[in-house]
C-alpha positions in Angstrom: 4.6 -4.8 17.8 3.3 -1.4 16.6 4.0 1.5 17.8 0.3 3.5 17.8 0.5 7.3 17.5 -3.2 9.1 17.8 -3.5 12.6 16.4 -7.3 12.1 15.7 -9.0 9.3 17.1 -9.6 5.4 17.7 -8.2 2.8 15.5 -10.8 0.2 15.1 -12.0 -1.9 12.5 -10.0 -2.6 8.8 -7.5 -1.0 10.0 -7.3 -4.2 12.7 -6.9 -6.0 10.6 -3.8 -4.6 8.8 -2.5 -4.3 11.7 -2.9 -8.4 12.8 -1.1 -8.9 9.7 1.3 -7.0 10.4 2.2 -8.6 14.2 1.0 -11.8 12.8 4.2 -11.4 9.8 6.5 -9.8 12.1 6.2 -6.5 10.9 7.9 -3.8 13.2 5.5 -0.1 12.4 4.1 2.9 13.7 0.1 3.8 13.5 -0.4 7.2 13.0 -3.5 8.7 12.2 -4.5 12.0 10.7 -7.3 14.4 9.2 -8.1 15.0 5.4 -5.6 15.6 3.4 -5.9 17.3 -0.2 -2.0 16.8 -1.5 0.6 14.5 -1.3 3.1 16.9 0.6 0.1 17.2 2.7 -0.4 13.7 4.2 3.1 13.7 3.6 3.5 16.0 6.3 0.8 14.7 9.0 2.5 11.3 8.9 5.9 12.7 9.4 7.4 11.4 6.2 8.8 13.1 2.7 6.4 11.8 -0.2 8.6 10.1 -1.5 8.3 7.7 1.5 4.7 7.0 1.3 3.8 4.7 -0.9 0.9 3.8 -2.2 -1.1 0.4 -2.8 -2.8 0.2 -6.0 -5.1 -3.0 -7.2 -4.7 -4.1 -10.9 -6.2 -7.1 -12.8 -4.4 -8.9 -15.8 -7.1 -11.2 -16.2 -10.6 -12.0 -14.6 -10.5 -12.9 -11.2 -6.8 -12.5 -12.2 -5.3 -9.0 -9.8 -2.1 -8.6 -7.9 -0.9 -5.4 -5.1 1.4 -2.6 -6.4 3.3 -0.8 -4.0 4.4 2.6 -6.0 6.4 5.6 -4.5 3.7 8.2 -3.9 5.9 11.1 -5.9 5.8 8.0 -9.3 3.3 6.6 -10.8 2.8 2.7 -12.7 4.9 2.8 -15.6 1.9 0.4 -17.4 5.0 -0.8 -20.2 7.0 -1.8 -18.1 4.5 -3.6 -15.7 2.8 -5.6 -18.6 6.2 -6.8 -19.7 7.4 -8.1 -16.4 4.4 -10.4 -15.8 3.6 -11.2 -19.6 0.7 -9.4 -20.0 -0.6 -7.2 -23.2 -3.4 -5.6 -20.8 -3.5 -4.6 -17.6 -6.5 -2.6 -16.1 -7.3 -1.1 -13.2 -10.4 -2.4 -10.9 -13.6 -0.5 -10.0 -13.7 0.8 -6.4 -15.9 -1.3 -6.3 -14.6 -4.4 -7.1 -10.7 -3.2 -5.4 -13.2 -3.1 -2.1 -14.6 -6.9 -2.8 -10.7 -8.2 -3.5 -9.4 -6.2 -0.3 -11.9 -5.5 1.9 -10.4 -1.8 2.0 -11.8 1.2 0.0 -9.6 3.2 -2.3 -8.2 5.0 -0.5 -7.2 3.7 2.6 -6.1 0.2 0.4 -2.9 -1.9 2.2 -1.2 -5.1 1.3 -1.7 -6.5 4.9 -5.2 -8.2 5.4 -6.4 -7.6 2.4 -9.5 -9.7 2.6 -7.5 -11.5 -1.0 -4.2 -12.5 -0.3 -2.6 -11.4 -3.5 1.0 -11.8 -5.0 2.1 -8.8 -4.9 4.9 -5.8 -7.4 6.6 -3.4 -5.4 8.8 -0.9 -7.2 12.4 -1.0 -6.9 12.0 2.5 -5.0 10.3 1.7 -2.6 13.5 1.0 -0.1 13.9 2.1 3.1 11.1 3.9 6.4 8.2 4.0 4.3 4.8 4.9 4.8 1.9 3.0 3.8 -2.4 3.0 4.0 -3.3 1.0 7.1 -7.2 -0.3 6.6 -8.6 2.7 7.3 -9.1 7.0 6.1 -6.0 8.8 7.7 -4.3 5.1 9.3 -1.1 4.7 8.1 1.5 2.7 8.9 5.3 3.5 8.8 7.2 0.5 7.9 10.7 -0.5 7.1 10.6 -1.5 3.2 12.7 -4.3 3.6 11.3 -6.3 6.5 7.7 -5.7 4.9 9.2 -6.9 1.0 10.4 -10.1 2.8 7.5 -10.6 5.1 5.0 -10.6 1.8 7.3 -12.0 -0.9 7.2 -9.3 -2.7 8.6 -8.8 -6.7 10.8 -6.4 -6.8 11.0 -4.7 -9.6 11.2 -1.2 -11.7 7.6 -0.3 -12.9 7.2 2.9 -12.2 8.0 6.3 -13.6 8.1 10.3 -11.7 4.6 11.1 -12.3 
C-alpha cells in the first residue's frame, strides 16, 4: 500500500513496524528518507512539504501509567490549558525520553502513533488536515499520509489543543 521514496538508505526495524501498522489500518502512505536536519524548515524541505504539514507526535502523561499521543502541526505547540480541559485533568506532563521509549518502542524524534508498543488514545489538533508528514519510527524516516484517513483509522479525538509556536 505504501510508496517508498529512498533518499538515504534502507528502511528497517522500527520503521517497518510503523509501515506495517499503516498497512494493517488501510492507510495509504509514502515513505521518505532523509539525512539529519537542524530545523523545521529543513525537515519540511527534505520531506517535500510545508512546515505546517509536518506533524509532531507527542507523548503526554495524564496520570501514572496513562499516556496519550497528541498530534501537533510543526508550526504550533501544545496549549496545555486546552489539552487539560479536553482531558478533564488538572495536570499533564511530558514523560522522560526513556519512559516514552518504553511506552511506544520509538526513540524521541521518531515517535509515530503507528505501530506503538503500547496502543494509546490519540488526540489530534484541529489544524491537522490535508496531506501531512509524520515520524516514521526511525531517524530520518517520515510517512506522508492523508490526515483524515489517518485520524479516522486511529479513531482520534480532534480538538483545538494547540497555539502558534
